C-alpha positions in Angstrom: -31.9 21.9 84.8 -34.7 19.3 85.3 -33.5 15.7 85.2 -35.5 13.3 82.9 -37.6 10.8 85.0 -38.2 7.4 83.0 -41.3 5.1 84.3 -41.8 1.2 83.7 -43.3 -1.7 84.7 -42.2 -3.2 88.2 -41.5 -7.3 88.5 -45.1 -7.6 90.0 -46.7 -5.9 87.1 -45.4 -8.1 84.8 -45.9 -10.8 86.8 -49.6 -10.4 87.0 -49.9 -9.0 83.1 -48.2 -12.8 82.5 -51.0 -14.3 84.8 -53.8 -12.7 83.5 -52.2 -13.8 79.6 -51.7 -17.5 81.0 -55.6 -17.5 82.4 -57.3 -15.9 79.4 -55.3 -18.8 77.1 -56.4 -21.7 79.4 -60.2 -20.0 78.9 -59.5 -20.0 75.4 -58.6 -23.6 75.0 -61.1 -24.8 77.0 -63.9 -23.0 75.3 -62.3 -24.5 72.1 -61.9 -27.9 72.9 -65.4 -28.2 74.1 -66.8 -26.9 70.9 -64.3 -29.1 69.1 -66.1 -32.1 71.3 -69.7 -30.6 70.8 -69.1 -30.6 66.8 -67.6 -34.4 66.7 -70.8 -35.2 68.7 -73.0 -33.5 66.5 -71.2 -35.2 63.6 -71.7 -38.9 65.4 -75.3 -38.2 66.0 -75.8 -37.0 62.1 -73.6 -40.2 61.3 -76.0 -42.3 63.4 -78.8 -41.0 61.6 -78.1 -41.7 58.3 -76.8 -45.3 58.9 -80.9 -46.0 60.4 -82.0 -43.6 56.9 -79.7 -46.0 54.9 -81.1 -49.3 56.5 -85.0 -48.0 55.5 -83.4 -46.6 51.8 -82.2 -50.2 51.0 -85.7 -51.7 52.1 -87.6 -48.7 50.3 -85.4 -49.2 47.0 -84.9 -53.1 47.3 -81.0 -53.2 47.4 -80.2 -56.6 46.6 -77.5 -59.2 47.8 -76.2 -62.4 47.4 -77.8 -65.0 49.4 -78.7 -69.1 49.0 -82.1 -69.3 47.8 -84.9 -72.0 49.3 -84.3 -74.9 47.3 -80.4 -74.9 48.6 -79.6 -78.0 50.5 -77.4 -76.1 53.0 -77.3 -72.9 54.5 -80.7 -71.8 52.9 -80.7 -67.8 52.8 -77.1 -67.6 54.3 -75.2 -65.1 52.5 -73.0 -66.4 49.7 -71.0 -65.5 47.1 -70.9 -68.7 44.4 -72.7 -72.0 45.2 -70.1 -73.1 46.9 -71.8 -71.6 49.9 -75.0 -73.5 49.4 -74.4 -77.1 48.9 -73.4 -76.7 44.7 -70.4 -76.2 42.6 -68.8 -72.9 43.3 -68.6 -70.9 40.3 -72.4 -71.0 39.6 -75.2 -69.0 40.4 -78.7 -70.9 40.5 -78.5 -71.9 44.2 -76.6 -68.7 45.2 -79.2 -65.5 44.0 -79.2 -62.0 43.7 -82.3 -60.9 45.8 -84.2 -58.6 48.0 -84.2 -59.7 51.7 -87.5 -60.4 52.3 -87.4 -59.4 55.7 -85.7 -55.6 54.6 -83.0 -53.9 56.1 -82.5 -53.0 59.6 -79.8 -52.1 62.5 -79.0 -54.1 65.3 -77.8 -52.9 68.8 -76.5 -55.1 71.4 -74.2 -52.5 73.9 -74.1 -49.1 73.6 -70.6 -49.2 72.2 -71.5 -51.0 68.5 -74.4 -51.7 66.1 -75.0 -53.9 63.2 -76.7 -52.7 59.9 -78.1 -56.5 58.6 -80.1 -57.4 55.8 -82.9 -59.8 57.3 -83.4 -62.4 54.4 -86.2 -64.4 56.2 -89.1 -65.3 53.9 -92.4 -64.7 55.7 -93.6 -68.2 56.6 -96.8 -68.6 55.2 -98.3 -71.5 57.9 -97.0 -68.6 60.7 -96.6 -64.8 58.8 -96.8 -63.3 62.4 -93.7 -66.0 63.9 -91.8 -62.6 66.0 -88.4 -64.8 65.6 -87.9 -64.3 62.1 -87.1 -60.8 61.8 -84.5 -60.3 64.3 -80.5 -60.0 63.4 -79.0 -63.7 63.7 -82.3 -65.1 64.5 -82.9 -69.0 65.4 -83.8 -69.8 61.4 -81.3 -68.0 59.6 -77.8 -66.3 59.7 -78.8 -62.5 58.2 -76.4 -60.5 56.2 -74.0 -57.9 57.7 -73.7 -54.7 55.5 -71.5 -53.0 57.8 -70.4 -52.9 61.9 -69.7 -50.0 63.5 -67.6 -49.8 66.4 -68.2 -46.5 68.4 -66.2 -46.6 71.6 -62.8 -46.1 69.8 -64.4 -42.5 69.5 -65.6 -42.1 73.0 -69.2 -42.5 72.3 -71.9 -44.5 73.4 -75.5 -45.5 72.6 -76.7 -44.8 76.7 -79.9 -44.8 76.3 -83.4 -45.7 74.5 -86.6 -45.5 75.3 -90.1 -47.2 73.8 -93.1 -44.8 73.7 -94.2 -43.6 77.5 -91.7 -47.1 78.8 -88.8 -46.4 81.3 -85.6 -45.8 79.5 -82.8 -48.7 79.5 -79.6 -49.2 78.6 -78.7 -51.5 75.7 -77.2 -55.0 76.3 -77.0 -58.8 74.6 -79.4 -60.2 77.6 -82.4 -58.0 78.2 -81.9 -55.0 76.5 -81.3 -56.1 72.7 -83.2 -54.0 70.1 -83.2 -54.5 66.3 -84.8 -52.0 64.2 -86.0 -53.3 61.1 -87.6 -51.4 57.8 -90.1 -53.3 56.1 -90.1 -53.9 52.1 -91.0 -51.9 50.7 -93.2 -49.2 52.5 -89.7 -48.8 54.8 -92.1 -48.6 58.1 -89.9 -49.3 61.4 -90.8 -52.4 63.7 -88.8 -52.5 66.7 -88.3 -56.3 68.2 -86.7 -56.4 71.6 -84.8 -59.7 72.6 -85.9 -60.6 70.3 -89.3 -60.8 70.2 -91.3 -57.5 69.1 -91.6 -54.9 70.8 -95.2 -54.3 72.5 -97.5 -53.4 75.1 -99.1 -55.6 77.8 -102.0 -55.3 75.6 -100.3 -56.0 72.5 -99.9 -52.9 70.7 -96.9 -52.4 68.9 -95.1 -49.2 70.3 -94.6 -46.4 68.0 -91.8 -44.4 68.7 -88.4 -44.7 69.6 -85.7 -42.5 71.0 -82.6 -43.6 71.3 -79.2 -41.5 72.9 -76.0 -40.7 72.1 -73.8 -39.3 74.9 -69.8 -38.4 74.7 -67.2 -39.2 77.1 -65.9 -35.8 77.1 -69.5 -34.1 77.5 -71.5 -34.5 80.2 -74.3 -31.8 79.8 -74.8 -32.3 76.2 -76.4 -35.3 74.2 -77.5 -36.3 70.5 -81.5 -37.9 70.3 -82.6 -40.2 67.2 -86.2 -40.2 67.2 -87.9 -43.0 65.1 -91.7 -42.8 64.4 -92.8 -46.6 63.7 -96.1 -44.9 61.8 -94.5 -42.9 59.4 -91.2 -43.8 59.0 -89.7 -40.4 60.0 -86.0 -40.2 61.5 -84.9 -37.0 63.3 -81.9 -36.3 65.4 -81.9 -33.0 67.5 -79.7 -32.2 70.8 -81.1 -33.3 74.2 -79.7 -33.3 77.8 -79.3 -36.3 78.0 -82.4 -37.4 79.5 -85.1 -39.7 78.1 
């Protein structure tokens, strides 16, 4: 009579199988997290592009805000809710007027971590129409209207570099590399202001293209690039290798 034989996994074989399953799970989780981070970065790049387009569309469409008119005794061109903020009697609206900001709308970048969408309430001084100090956020002449403030650092995102035409790329900051992008009324063409003078070459020719990189603390080799063309007003967003 032949005896039955049984076969099975040894302890070593079971340990090897468990180890292989663990390695595969780790690989899947790493790829899943990487994919999520890449998707988040792409969404953030699209949101930044849309904010630029929002400022541009506000300028083109003539979006109105309330601010003190040029006859106000106090706070000329400052944002307001009623005449009480313009040196008049609260509840009236002859000094606090609803009007399209004369300088259009723009975005101010003062650090890698935050930016502000604003309305430039400045009205061009006919005696000095090219005054470069008049078209930037919180300039020397008026306090402009803050539409919204965006902080990217909570999401581990940064506007790491920007570049004008073929100039060297720089890190945005509030000292030497502050950048204001303003879209004029009603064409919506972009103008770039740096520190806060209009950004121009040595010969006086204004720069025509801005490239801005958005990076993530969680991804080292992929960035999103925002490109703005001053002449055409075109704004685009694309993947980048984190170099300008």
